[in-house]
PDB file of N, CA, C and O in Angstrom:
ATOM      1  N   MET A   1      -3.287  23.816   3.365  1.00  0.00           N
ATOM      2  CA  MET A   1      -3.948  23.135   2.289  1.00  0.00           C
ATOM      3  C   MET A   1      -5.310  22.632   2.758  1.00  0.00           C
ATOM      4  O   MET A   1      -6.290  22.697   2.017  1.00  0.00           O
ATOM      5  N   VAL A   2      -5.366  22.131   3.992  1.00  0.00           N
ATOM      6  CA  VAL A   2      -6.632  21.630   4.526  1.00  0.00           C
ATOM      7  C   VAL A   2      -7.657  22.758   4.589  1.00  0.00           C
ATOM      8  O   VAL A   2      -8.818  22.578   4.223  1.00  0.00           O
ATOM      9  N   ASP A   3      -7.211  23.927   5.060  1.00  0.00           N
ATOM     10  CA  ASP A   3      -8.126  25.082   5.107  1.00  0.00           C
ATOM     11  C   ASP A   3      -8.640  25.437   3.717  1.00  0.00           C
ATOM     12  O   ASP A   3      -9.815  25.764   3.551  1.00  0.00           O
ATOM     13  N   PHE A   4      -7.774  25.375   2.732  1.00  0.00           N
ATOM     14  CA  PHE A   4      -8.156  25.679   1.360  1.00  0.00           C
ATOM     15  C   PHE A   4      -9.223  24.702   0.878  1.00  0.00           C
ATOM     16  O   PHE A   4     -10.230  25.103   0.295  1.00  0.00           O
ATOM     17  N   PHE A   5      -8.988  23.405   1.132  1.00  0.00           N
ATOM     18  CA  PHE A   5      -9.973  22.397   0.733  1.00  0.00           C
ATOM     19  C   PHE A   5     -11.302  22.605   1.448  1.00  0.00           C
ATOM     20  O   PHE A   5     -12.366  22.452   0.847  1.00  0.00           O
ATOM     21  N   GLU A   6     -11.240  22.956   2.737  1.00  0.00           N
ATOM     22  CA  GLU A   6     -12.476  23.215   3.482  1.00  0.00           C
ATOM     23  C   GLU A   6     -13.233  24.396   2.888  1.00  0.00           C
ATOM     24  O   GLU A   6     -14.461  24.368   2.796  1.00  0.00           O
ATOM     25  N   THR A   7     -12.501  25.436   2.485  1.00  0.00           N
ATOM     26  CA  THR A   7     -13.117  26.607   1.856  1.00  0.00           C
ATOM     27  C   THR A   7     -13.839  26.219   0.570  1.00  0.00           C
ATOM     28  O   THR A   7     -14.903  26.755   0.259  1.00  0.00           O
ATOM     29  N   LEU A   8     -13.256  25.289  -0.170  1.00  0.00           N
ATOM     30  CA  LEU A   8     -13.853  24.835  -1.423  1.00  0.00           C
ATOM     31  C   LEU A   8     -14.965  23.814  -1.207  1.00  0.00           C
ATOM     32  O   LEU A   8     -15.682  23.467  -2.146  1.00  0.00           O
ATOM     33  N   GLY A   9     -15.113  23.332   0.030  1.00  0.00           N
ATOM     34  CA  GLY A   9     -16.133  22.331   0.317  1.00  0.00           C
ATOM     35  C   GLY A   9     -15.757  20.931  -0.136  1.00  0.00           C
ATOM     36  O   GLY A   9     -16.629  20.103  -0.399  1.00  0.00           O
ATOM     37  N   VAL A  10     -14.458  20.667  -0.227  1.00  0.00           N
ATOM     38  CA  VAL A  10     -13.982  19.358  -0.662  1.00  0.00           C
ATOM     39  C   VAL A  10     -14.099  18.376   0.504  1.00  0.00           C
ATOM     40  O   VAL A  10     -13.645  18.663   1.612  1.00  0.00           O
ATOM     41  N   ASP A  11     -14.715  17.209   0.249  1.00  0.00           N
ATOM     42  CA  ASP A  11     -14.782  16.170   1.267  1.00  0.00           C
ATOM     43  C   ASP A  11     -13.390  15.600   1.503  1.00  0.00           C
ATOM     44  O   ASP A  11     -12.636  15.369   0.558  1.00  0.00           O
ATOM     45  N   MET A  12     -13.053  15.374   2.774  1.00  0.00           N
ATOM     46  CA  MET A  12     -11.733  14.842   3.120  1.00  0.00           C
ATOM     47  C   MET A  12     -11.892  13.656   4.049  1.00  0.00           C
ATOM     48  O   MET A  12     -12.884  13.538   4.768  1.00  0.00           O
ATOM     49  N   GLU A  13     -10.908  12.787   4.023  1.00  0.00           N
ATOM     50  CA  GLU A  13     -10.844  11.641   4.915  1.00  0.00           C
ATOM     51  C   GLU A  13      -9.438  11.521   5.466  1.00  0.00           C
ATOM     52  O   GLU A  13      -8.466  11.837   4.780  1.00  0.00           O
ATOM     53  N   ILE A  14      -9.329  11.066   6.705  1.00  0.00           N
ATOM     54  CA  ILE A  14      -8.022  10.792   7.286  1.00  0.00           C
ATOM     55  C   ILE A  14      -7.451   9.567   6.576  1.00  0.00           C
ATOM     56  O   ILE A  14      -8.156   8.582   6.359  1.00  0.00           O
ATOM     57  N   SER A  15      -6.185   9.635   6.222  1.00  0.00           N
ATOM     58  CA  SER A  15      -5.555   8.510   5.540  1.00  0.00           C
ATOM     59  C   SER A  15      -4.113   8.362   5.987  1.00  0.00           C
ATOM     60  O   SER A  15      -3.532   9.270   6.581  1.00  0.00           O
ATOM     61  N   ASP A  16      -3.560   7.226   5.697  1.00  0.00           N
ATOM     62  CA  ASP A  16      -2.159   6.941   5.965  1.00  0.00           C
ATOM     63  C   ASP A  16      -1.485   6.822   4.610  1.00  0.00           C
ATOM     64  O   ASP A  16      -1.686   5.842   3.892  1.00  0.00           O
ATOM     65  N   MET A  17      -0.691   7.815   4.264  1.00  0.00           N
ATOM     66  CA  MET A  17      -0.095   7.843   2.934  1.00  0.00           C
ATOM     67  C   MET A  17       1.413   7.677   3.032  1.00  0.00           C
ATOM     68  O   MET A  17       2.029   8.073   4.022  1.00  0.00           O
ATOM     69  N   SER A  18       1.988   7.103   2.023  1.00  0.00           N
ATOM     70  CA  SER A  18       3.426   6.975   1.945  1.00  0.00           C
ATOM     71  C   SER A  18       3.860   7.342   0.532  1.00  0.00           C
ATOM     72  O   SER A  18       3.037   7.522  -0.366  1.00  0.00           O
ATOM     73  N   PHE A  19       5.163   7.447   0.361  1.00  0.00           N
ATOM     74  CA  PHE A  19       5.715   7.829  -0.929  1.00  0.00           C
ATOM     75  C   PHE A  19       7.013   7.061  -1.129  1.00  0.00           C
ATOM     76  O   PHE A  19       7.798   6.905  -0.193  1.00  0.00           O
ATOM     77  N   SER A  20       7.236   6.587  -2.331  1.00  0.00           N
ATOM     78  CA  SER A  20       8.510   5.938  -2.632  1.00  0.00           C
ATOM     79  C   SER A  20       8.916   6.265  -4.067  1.00  0.00           C
ATOM     80  O   SER A  20       8.087   6.597  -4.915  1.00  0.00           O
ATOM     81  N   VAL A  21      10.217   6.159  -4.303  1.00  0.00           N
ATOM     82  CA  VAL A  21      10.781   6.454  -5.622  1.00  0.00           C
ATOM     83  C   VAL A  21      11.784   5.362  -5.968  1.00  0.00           C
ATOM     84  O   VAL A  21      12.569   4.937  -5.120  1.00  0.00           O
ATOM     85  N   SER A  22      11.755   4.918  -7.194  1.00  0.00           N
ATOM     86  CA  SER A  22      12.776   4.008  -7.712  1.00  0.00           C
ATOM     87  C   SER A  22      13.036   4.419  -9.155  1.00  0.00           C
ATOM     88  O   SER A  22      12.165   4.278 -10.013  1.00  0.00           O
ATOM     89  N   LEU A  23      14.215   4.919  -9.415  1.00  0.00           N
ATOM     90  CA  LEU A  23      14.577   5.387 -10.757  1.00  0.00           C
ATOM     91  C   LEU A  23      15.536   4.409 -11.422  1.00  0.00           C
ATOM     92  O   LEU A  23      16.349   3.770 -10.754  1.00  0.00           O
ATOM     93  N   ASP A  24      15.436   4.300 -12.713  1.00  0.00           N
ATOM     94  CA  ASP A  24      16.336   3.455 -13.518  1.00  0.00           C
ATOM     95  C   ASP A  24      16.371   2.019 -13.006  1.00  0.00           C
ATOM     96  O   ASP A  24      17.442   1.434 -12.845  1.00  0.00           O
ATOM     97  N   GLU A  25      15.182   1.453 -12.751  1.00  0.00           N
ATOM     98  CA  GLU A  25      15.051   0.069 -12.299  1.00  0.00           C
ATOM     99  C   GLU A  25      15.917  -0.237 -11.080  1.00  0.00           C
ATOM    100  O   GLU A  25      16.518  -1.307 -10.985  1.00  0.00           O
ATOM    101  N   GLY A  26      15.974   0.709 -10.155  1.00  0.00           N
ATOM    102  CA  GLY A  26      16.727   0.505  -8.919  1.00  0.00           C
ATOM    103  C   GLY A  26      18.193   0.871  -9.001  1.00  0.00           C
ATOM    104  O   GLY A  26      18.904   0.817  -7.998  1.00  0.00           O
ATOM    105  N   LYS A  27      18.656   1.245 -10.193  1.00  0.00           N
ATOM    106  CA  LYS A  27      20.062   1.620 -10.347  1.00  0.00           C
ATOM    107  C   LYS A  27      20.274   3.107 -10.099  1.00  0.00           C
ATOM    108  O   LYS A  27      21.401   3.549  -9.875  1.00  0.00           O
ATOM    109  N   GLY A  28      19.196   3.874 -10.140  1.00  0.00           N
ATOM    110  CA  GLY A  28      19.273   5.303  -9.858  1.00  0.00           C
ATOM    111  C   GLY A  28      19.028   5.547  -8.380  1.00  0.00           C
ATOM    112  O   GLY A  28      19.661   4.925  -7.527  1.00  0.00           O
ATOM    113  N   CYS A  29      18.143   6.418  -8.088  1.00  0.00           N
ATOM    114  CA  CYS A  29      17.824   6.753  -6.697  1.00  0.00           C
ATOM    115  C   CYS A  29      16.638   5.923  -6.220  1.00  0.00           C
ATOM    116  O   CYS A  29      15.647   5.778  -6.936  1.00  0.00           O
ATOM    117  N   GLU A  30      16.740   5.380  -5.013  1.00  0.00           N
ATOM    118  CA  GLU A  30      15.614   4.705  -4.378  1.00  0.00           C
ATOM    119  C   GLU A  30      15.420   5.299  -2.995  1.00  0.00           C
ATOM    120  O   GLU A  30      16.371   5.551  -2.256  1.00  0.00           O
ATOM    121  N   TRP A  31      14.150   5.514  -2.675  1.00  0.00           N
ATOM    122  CA  TRP A  31      13.821   6.145  -1.405  1.00  0.00           C
ATOM    123  C   TRP A  31      12.382   5.812  -1.066  1.00  0.00           C
ATOM    124  O   TRP A  31      11.538   5.709  -1.957  1.00  0.00           O
ATOM    125  N   GLY A  32      12.096   5.644   0.214  1.00  0.00           N
ATOM    126  CA  GLY A  32      10.730   5.376   0.651  1.00  0.00           C
ATOM    127  C   GLY A  32      10.441   6.090   1.958  1.00  0.00           C
ATOM    128  O   GLY A  32      11.342   6.294   2.771  1.00  0.00           O
ATOM    129  N   SER A  33       9.201   6.465   2.160  1.00  0.00           N
ATOM    130  CA  SER A  33       8.845   7.217   3.365  1.00  0.00           C
ATOM    131  C   SER A  33       8.378   6.315   4.512  1.00  0.00           C
ATOM    132  O   SER A  33       8.121   6.807   5.611  1.00  0.00           O
ATOM    133  N   ARG A  34       8.268   5.033   4.279  1.00  0.00           N
ATOM    134  CA  ARG A  34       7.876   4.093   5.342  1.00  0.00           C
ATOM    135  C   ARG A  34       9.102   3.359   5.861  1.00  0.00           C
ATOM    136  O   ARG A  34      10.185   3.429   5.279  1.00  0.00           O
ATOM    137  N   ASN A  35       8.910   2.664   6.954  1.00  0.00           N
ATOM    138  CA  ASN A  35       9.952   1.791   7.526  1.00  0.00           C
ATOM    139  C   ASN A  35      11.162   2.554   8.045  1.00  0.00           C
ATOM    140  O   ASN A  35      12.269   2.015   8.075  1.00  0.00           O
ATOM    141  N   GLY A  36      10.963   3.793   8.449  1.00  0.00           N
ATOM    142  CA  GLY A  36      12.039   4.539   9.100  1.00  0.00           C
ATOM    143  C   GLY A  36      13.297   4.654   8.267  1.00  0.00           C
ATOM    144  O   GLY A  36      13.249   4.931   7.068  1.00  0.00           O
ATOM    145  N   LEU A  37      14.428   4.436   8.927  1.00  0.00           N
ATOM    146  CA  LEU A  37      15.713   4.612   8.255  1.00  0.00           C
ATOM    147  C   LEU A  37      15.957   3.582   7.159  1.00  0.00           C
ATOM    148  O   LEU A  37      16.656   3.872   6.188  1.00  0.00           O
ATOM    149  N   SER A  38      15.392   2.388   7.297  1.00  0.00           N
ATOM    150  CA  SER A  38      15.607   1.390   6.244  1.00  0.00           C
ATOM    151  C   SER A  38      14.924   1.807   4.940  1.00  0.00           C
ATOM    152  O   SER A  38      15.410   1.481   3.858  1.00  0.00           O
ATOM    153  N   GLY A  39      13.809   2.520   5.032  1.00  0.00           N
ATOM    154  CA  GLY A  39      13.167   3.047   3.827  1.00  0.00           C
ATOM    155  C   GLY A  39      13.894   4.262   3.293  1.00  0.00           C
ATOM    156  O   GLY A  39      14.042   4.434   2.084  1.00  0.00           O
ATOM    157  N   LEU A  40      14.349   5.108   4.217  1.00  0.00           N
ATOM    158  CA  LEU A  40      15.073   6.317   3.823  1.00  0.00           C
ATOM    159  C   LEU A  40      16.370   5.963   3.113  1.00  0.00           C
ATOM    160  O   LEU A  40      16.741   6.588   2.119  1.00  0.00           O
ATOM    161  N   PHE A  41      17.053   4.952   3.637  1.00  0.00           N
ATOM    162  CA  PHE A  41      18.314   4.530   3.026  1.00  0.00           C
ATOM    163  C   PHE A  41      18.151   3.180   2.345  1.00  0.00           C
ATOM    164  O   PHE A  41      18.888   2.234   2.624  1.00  0.00           O
ATOM    165  N   ALA A  42      17.162   3.105   1.437  1.00  0.00           N
ATOM    166  CA  ALA A  42      16.942   1.877   0.674  1.00  0.00           C
ATOM    167  C   ALA A  42      18.207   1.498  -0.082  1.00  0.00           C
ATOM    168  O   ALA A  42      18.490   0.317  -0.281  1.00  0.00           O
ATOM    169  N   GLN A  43      18.959   2.495  -0.496  1.00  0.00           N
ATOM    170  CA  GLN A  43      20.280   2.275  -1.079  1.00  0.00           C
ATOM    171  C   GLN A  43      21.290   2.742  -0.037  1.00  0.00           C
ATOM    172  O   GLN A  43      21.370   3.933   0.267  1.00  0.00           O
ATOM    173  N   LYS A  44      22.042   1.824   0.498  1.00  0.00           N
ATOM    174  CA  LYS A  44      22.982   2.140   1.584  1.00  0.00           C
ATOM    175  C   LYS A  44      23.988   3.215   1.191  1.00  0.00           C
ATOM    176  O   LYS A  44      24.442   3.971   2.050  1.00  0.00           O
ATOM    177  N   THR A  45      24.343   3.298  -0.084  1.00  0.00           N
ATOM    178  CA  THR A  45      25.332   4.286  -0.525  1.00  0.00           C
ATOM    179  C   THR A  45      24.834   5.719  -0.355  1.00  0.00           C
ATOM    180  O   THR A  45      25.639   6.650  -0.325  1.00  0.00           O
ATOM    181  N   ASN A  46      23.513   5.910  -0.243  1.00  0.00           N
ATOM    182  CA  ASN A  46      22.984   7.261  -0.060  1.00  0.00           C
ATOM    183  C   ASN A  46      23.403   7.886   1.266  1.00  0.00           C
ATOM    184  O   ASN A  46      23.385   9.108   1.406  1.00  0.00           O
ATOM    185  N   ALA A  47      23.779   7.065   2.236  1.00  0.00           N
ATOM    186  CA  ALA A  47      24.222   7.591   3.532  1.00  0.00           C
ATOM    187  C   ALA A  47      25.461   8.471   3.371  1.00  0.00           C
ATOM    188  O   ALA A  47      25.715   9.339   4.206  1.00  0.00           O
ATOM    189  N   LEU A  48      26.225   8.256   2.318  1.00  0.00           N
ATOM    190  CA  LEU A  48      27.444   9.035   2.067  1.00  0.00           C
ATOM    191  C   LEU A  48      27.310   9.999   0.892  1.00  0.00           C
ATOM    192  O   LEU A  48      28.295  10.612   0.479  1.00  0.00           O
ATOM    193  N   ASN A  49      26.119  10.135   0.360  1.00  0.00           N
ATOM    194  CA  ASN A  49      25.890  10.961  -0.822  1.00  0.00           C
ATOM    195  C   ASN A  49      25.410  12.357  -0.417  1.00  0.00           C
ATOM    196  O   ASN A  49      24.294  12.497   0.084  1.00  0.00           O
ATOM    197  N   PRO A  50      26.237  13.397  -0.627  1.00  0.00           N
ATOM    198  CA  PRO A  50      25.839  14.762  -0.241  1.00  0.00           C
ATOM    199  C   PRO A  50      24.559  15.238  -0.936  1.00  0.00           C
ATOM    200  O   PRO A  50      23.768  15.965  -0.335  1.00  0.00           O
ATOM    201  N   SER A  51      24.349  14.843  -2.179  1.00  0.00           N
ATOM    202  CA  SER A  51      23.133  15.243  -2.893  1.00  0.00           C
ATOM    203  C   SER A  51      21.893  14.654  -2.236  1.00  0.00           C
ATOM    204  O   SER A  51      20.848  15.301  -2.178  1.00  0.00           O
ATOM    205  N   PHE A  52      22.010  13.426  -1.743  1.00  0.00           N
ATOM    206  CA  PHE A  52      20.893  12.786  -1.062  1.00  0.00           C
ATOM    207  C   PHE A  52      20.564  13.536   0.226  1.00  0.00           C
ATOM    208  O   PHE A  52      19.394  13.776   0.524  1.00  0.00           O
ATOM    209  N   TRP A  53      21.593  13.905   0.991  1.00  0.00           N
ATOM    210  CA  TRP A  53      21.370  14.659   2.236  1.00  0.00           C
ATOM    211  C   TRP A  53      20.754  16.028   1.945  1.00  0.00           C
ATOM    212  O   TRP A  53      19.946  16.518   2.733  1.00  0.00           O
ATOM    213  N   LEU A  54      21.121  16.642   0.835  1.00  0.00           N
ATOM    214  CA  LEU A  54      20.519  17.912   0.433  1.00  0.00           C
ATOM    215  C   LEU A  54      19.033  17.714   0.140  1.00  0.00           C
ATOM    216  O   LEU A  54      18.211  18.551   0.512  1.00  0.00           O
ATOM    217  N   MET A  55      18.687  16.613  -0.526  1.00  0.00           N
ATOM    218  CA  MET A  55      17.285  16.317  -0.797  1.00  0.00           C
ATOM    219  C   MET A  55      16.512  16.145   0.519  1.00  0.00           C
ATOM    220  O   MET A  55      15.404  16.662   0.658  1.00  0.00           O
ATOM    221  N   ILE A  56      17.087  15.430   1.469  1.00  0.00           N
ATOM    222  CA  ILE A  56      16.437  15.233   2.769  1.00  0.00           C
ATOM    223  C   ILE A  56      16.226  16.569   3.459  1.00  0.00           C
ATOM    224  O   ILE A  56      15.165  16.815   4.032  1.00  0.00           O
ATOM    225  N   ARG A  57      17.231  17.434   3.405  1.00  0.00           N
ATOM    226  CA  ARG A  57      17.105  18.764   4.016  1.00  0.00           C
ATOM    227  C   ARG A  57      15.972  19.552   3.375  1.00  0.00           C
ATOM    228  O   ARG A  57      15.212  20.220   4.076  1.00  0.00           O
ATOM    229  N   GLU A  58      15.851  19.484   2.062  1.00  0.00           N
ATOM    230  CA  GLU A  58      14.782  20.201   1.359  1.00  0.00           C
ATOM    231  C   GLU A  58      13.402  19.634   1.710  1.00  0.00           C
ATOM    232  O   GLU A  58      12.438  20.391   1.825  1.00  0.00           O
ATOM    233  N   ILE A  59      13.301  18.326   1.879  1.00  0.00           N
ATOM    234  CA  ILE A  59      12.035  17.714   2.283  1.00  0.00           C
ATOM    235  C   ILE A  59      11.626  18.200   3.660  1.00  0.00           C
ATOM    236  O   ILE A  59      10.470  18.563   3.873  1.00  0.00           O
ATOM    237  N   VAL A  60      12.563  18.209   4.598  1.00  0.00           N
ATOM    238  CA  VAL A  60      12.276  18.672   5.960  1.00  0.00           C
ATOM    239  C   VAL A  60      11.892  20.148   5.945  1.00  0.00           C
ATOM    240  O   VAL A  60      10.959  20.554   6.638  1.00  0.00           O
ATOM    241  N   LYS A  61      12.607  20.954   5.157  1.00  0.00           N
ATOM    242  CA  LYS A  61      12.286  22.381   5.048  1.00  0.00           C
ATOM    243  C   LYS A  61      10.892  22.574   4.464  1.00  0.00           C
ATOM    244  O   LYS A  61      10.123  23.400   4.956  1.00  0.00           O
ATOM    245  N   PHE A  62      10.559  21.820   3.419  1.00  0.00           N
ATOM    246  CA  PHE A  62       9.238  21.916   2.794  1.00  0.00           C
ATOM    247  C   PHE A  62       8.150  21.555   3.808  1.00  0.00           C
ATOM    248  O   PHE A  62       7.138  22.249   3.904  1.00  0.00           O
ATOM    249  N   LYS A  63       8.354  20.487   4.556  1.00  0.00           N
ATOM    250  CA  LYS A  63       7.384  20.076   5.567  1.00  0.00           C
ATOM    251  C   LYS A  63       7.182  21.185   6.593  1.00  0.00           C
ATOM    252  O   LYS A  63       6.049  21.476   6.978  1.00  0.00           O
ATOM    253  N   GLY A  64       8.268  21.802   7.035  1.00  0.00           N
ATOM    254  CA  GLY A  64       8.181  22.901   7.987  1.00  0.00           C
ATOM    255  C   GLY A  64       7.417  24.093   7.425  1.00  0.00           C
ATOM    256  O   GLY A  64       6.637  24.722   8.139  1.00  0.00           O
ATOM    257  N   ASP A  65       7.634  24.404   6.162  1.00  0.00           N
ATOM    258  CA  ASP A  65       6.926  25.516   5.514  1.00  0.00           C
ATOM    259  C   ASP A  65       5.449  25.217   5.372  1.00  0.00           C
ATOM    260  O   ASP A  65       4.617  26.105   5.555  1.00  0.00           O
ATOM    261  N   VAL A  66       5.110  23.977   5.048  1.00  0.00           N
ATOM    262  CA  VAL A  66       3.714  23.585   4.828  1.00  0.00           C
ATOM    263  C   VAL A  66       2.933  23.600   6.140  1.00  0.00           C
ATOM    264  O   VAL A  66       1.765  23.988   6.162  1.00  0.00           O
ATOM    265  N   LEU A  67       3.568  23.182   7.225  1.00  0.00           N
ATOM    266  CA  LEU A  67       2.865  23.070   8.504  1.00  0.00           C
ATOM    267  C   LEU A  67       2.765  24.388   9.268  1.00  0.00           C
ATOM    268  O   LEU A  67       2.211  24.417  10.367  1.00  0.00           O
ATOM    269  N   MET A  68       3.282  25.462   8.716  1.00  0.00           N
ATOM    270  CA  MET A  68       3.208  26.768   9.398  1.00  0.00           C
ATOM    271  C   MET A  68       1.808  27.306   9.392  1.00  0.00           C
ATOM    272  O   MET A  68       1.561  28.390   9.919  1.00  0.00           O
TER     273      MET A  68
END
């Protein structure tokens, strides 16, 4: 993506970005990319949720594909 932006002549800056999700006013899924495991498991029940682990696997796979 960086190469693509450079090709287009887009100005870029180094930044520290994070991402978080809170659905249904905290009653749905909550997740954050900061604060290590405490952000990842903002809802403790997600540690036992197979769908949550599948989402984590897809995020890691996506990151691996992007950084190739």
